[in-house]
MIRO-881499 format. One record per residue (C-alpha): residue in three letters; x, y, z. Coordinates in steps of 0.25 Angstrom, whole numbers, padded with zeros to 4 digits, always signed. Example, Ala and Ser with C-alpha at 12.3 -4.5 7.8 and 13.67 -1.06 7.14 Angstrom:
% MIRO-881499
ala+0049-0018+0031/ser+0055-0004+0029/
END
This chain:
% MIRO-881499
met-0130+0448+0877/pro-0116+0444+0873/lys-0114+0435+0862/lys-0108+0424+0870/leu-0120+0424+0879/leu-0130+0424+0867/asn-0123+0412+0862/lys-0122+0404+0875/his-0135+0407+0881/asn-0144+0409+0869/ser-0139+0399+0859/asn-0153+0394+0857/leu-0159+0407+0853/ala-0162+0409+0838/trp-0155+0420+0832/pro-0161+0427+0819/gln-0155+0420+0807/asn-0150+0433+0802/trp-0143+0438+0814/lys-0128+0439+0814/lys-0125+0433+0827/ser-0110+0438+0827/ser-0115+0452+0828/lys-0123+0450+0840/pro-0124+0457+0850/his-0127+0469+0841/asn-0119+0482+0841/phe-0131+0491+0843/cys-0132+0500+0856/pro-0139+0494+0868/gly-0154+0498+0867/cys-0153+0501+0852/gly-0165+0497+0843/his-0158+0492+0831/pro-0156+0478+0836/ile-0171+0477+0838/val-0174+0481+0824/leu-0163+0472+0819/lys-0169+0460+0827/met-0183+0462+0821/leu-0177+0464+0807/gly-0169+0451+0809/glu-0181+0443+0813/ile-0188+0448+0801/ile-0177+0444+0791/asp-0177+0430+0798/glu-0192+0428+0797/leu-0191+0432+0782/lys-0179+0423+0780/leu-0172+0434+0773/gln-0158+0433+0780/asn-0151+0429+0767/asn-0159+0440+0758/thr-0158+0452+0766/leu-0150+0465+0763/phe-0148+0473+0776/gly-0142+0487+0775/val-0137+0495+0787/asp-0134+0510+0788/ile-0123+0517+0796/gly-0128+0520+0810/cys-0133+0511+0820/ser-0139+0502+0809/leu-0125+0498+0805/leu-0124+0490+0817/ala-0133+0480+0810/trp-0123+0477+0799/asp-0120+0464+0805/phe-0133+0461+0813/phe-0139+0451+0803/asn-0133+0440+0794/ile-0139+0447+0782/asp-0133+0455+0770/thr-0130+0468+0777/val-0124+0481+0772/gln-0120+0493+0780/thr-0121+0506+0771/his-0116+0520+0772/his-0125+0529+0781/gly-0138+0532+0775/arg-0136+0523+0763/thr-0142+0510+0767/val-0155+0511+0760/pro-0149+0513+0746/val-0139+0502+0749/ile-0150+0492+0752/val-0158+0497+0740/gly-0146+0494+0731/ala-0145+0480+0738/lys-0160+0477+0736/lys-0159+0481+0721/ser-0148+0470+0720/arg-0155+0460+0728/pro-0170+0463+0726/asp-0174+0450+0733/ala-0167+0454+0746/leu-0173+0460+0758/ala-0166+0474+0759/ile-0165+0482+0772/ala-0159+0495+0775/tyr-0157+0497+0790/val-0154+0512+0793/gly-0154+0522+0805/asp-0163+0534+0805/gly-0151+0543+0801/gly-0147+0534+0789/ala-0161+0534+0784/tyr-0166+0548+0787/ala-0154+0556+0786/ile-0142+0552+0777/gly-0150+0541+0770/ala-0163+0548+0769/gln-0162+0550+0754/his-0160+0535+0752/leu-0172+0532+0760/val-0181+0541+0753/asn-0176+0537+0739/ser-0178+0522+0743/arg-0192+0524+0747/met-0195+0532+0734/arg-0190+0521+0726/asn-0197+0511+0734/asp-0185+0502+0736/asn-0188+0488+0740/ile-0180+0489+0753/thr-0183+0490+0768/thr-0177+0502+0776/ile-0176+0501+0792/val-0173+0514+0799/ile-0169+0514+0814/asn-0174+0527+0820/asn-0168+0530+0833/ala-0168+0545+0832/asn-0153+0548+0831/tyr-0140+0544+0824/gly-0137+0532+0834/met-0123+0528+0828/thr-0116+0541+0829/gly-0121+0546+0843/gly-0135+0550+0842/gln-0136+0562+0833/glu-0149+0568+0829/ala-0155+0560+0817/pro-0167+0563+0808/thr-0176+0555+0817/ser-0172+0562+0830/ile-0184+0568+0837/pro-0186+0583+0841/gly-0178+0586+0854/gln-0170+0573+0854/ile-0157+0574+0860/thr-0146+0569+0851/thr-0131+0572+0850/thr-0133+0582+0839/ser-0146+0588+0845/val-0142+0590+0860/lys-0154+0600+0861/gly-0164+0591+0854/ala-0166+0586+0840/asp-0173+0596+0830/glu-0188+0594+0826/phe-0185+0587+0813/tyr-0186+0572+0812/leu-0189+0562+0801/lys-0200+0551+0801/gly-0194+0541+0791/pro-0205+0531+0789/glu-0215+0543+0787/met-0206+0549+0777/val-0203+0536+0769/ser-0218+0533+0768/lys-0220+0546+0761/ile-0209+0546+0751/ser-0216+0538+0741/asp-0231+0533+0738/val-0225+0519+0735/pro-0229+0510+0747/ala-0218+0507+0757/tyr-0218+0500+0770/val-0214+0510+0781/ala-0215+0509+0796/arg-0209+0513+0809/ala-0206+0504+0820/ser-0199+0505+0834/val-0190+0495+0841/asp-0198+0495+0854/asn-0209+0487+0846/pro-0201+0476+0839/ile-0213+0468+0834/gln-0218+0480+0827/leu-0204+0483+0822/lys-0203+0469+0816/met-0216+0470+0809/phe-0213+0483+0802/leu-0199+0478+0798/lys-0205+0465+0793/lys-0216+0472+0785/ala-0205+0481+0779/leu-0197+0469+0774/glu-0209+0462+0769/trp-0212+0474+0761/gln-0199+0474+0754/leu-0199+0459+0752/ala-0213+0461+0745/gly-0206+0470+0736/lys-0215+0482+0740/gly-0203+0492+0741/phe-0198+0501+0752/ser-0200+0498+0766/phe-0196+0506+0778/val-0196+0504+0794/glu-0191+0514+0804/val-0188+0509+0818/leu-0188+0518+0830/ser-0176+0513+0838/phe-0169+0514+0852/cys-0156+0522+0853/pro-0153+0523+0868/thr-0138+0526+0866/asn-0141+0539+0859/trp-0154+0542+0865/lys-0147+0540+0878/thr-0159+0533+0884/asp-0161+0521+0894/ala-0171+0511+0891/arg-0183+0519+0896/gly-0178+0531+0888/thr-0176+0524+0876/leu-0190+0519+0875/ala-0195+0532+0878/phe-0188+0539+0867/leu-0192+0528+0857/asn-0206+0531+0861/lys-0204+0546+0859/leu-0199+0542+0845/lys-0211+0535+0842/thr-0220+0547+0844/ile-0212+0554+0833/tyr-0210+0542+0824/pro-0223+0533+0825/val-0221+0518+0824/gly-0229+0511+0813/glu-0231+0508+0798/ile-0231+0521+0790/asn-0241+0524+0780/lys-0239+0534+0769/
END
């Protein structure tokens, strides 16, 4: 809905305190799952009353479109470097809520070493990874999360059999407990619950917390609404939703 209509006809609606109104409507593609994740995250930050004490880092990729989504301290990093930037920021402000918001490529390909080492160190941050099974920003190339046979711009005959299960990997890196879960944008209530648990884990000083979110990408999946839901359900057969135990 255009901003003028929002202002004219919905002036009595309560905006989340931390939303940056001037950046709405957002710049994500129609049907993208990122706005659902960000809406849930914004509601939690409001509920925890941490708008003025949150550090939010976004990666290069579709996640960078969240750089002005909130009225909170936000930094955009080089591709794959969001986790170490947020770790450094947390060390300088240990009382702050520190969140790294990353795509599956930034987390599991170029940024994998940072993710692994942050988990090994049990850094007291929260990492949120959006898994849409492709490199969305650059045209839909095969990603570490692309499933066998998936058609992408770099796997026109179908992706290979290799794919990475991030939460399962993260849960096994260290014997030190961490909060690890996988959610999906088609169940926002559960998604919000997992995100809130992850943030509360950090706020309690327990160390590393991690949530992967299975997300829509109809632009690069080349799907209509029915096809988008069908492909998301297919992803869930390979990437089970739930809290991950070591």
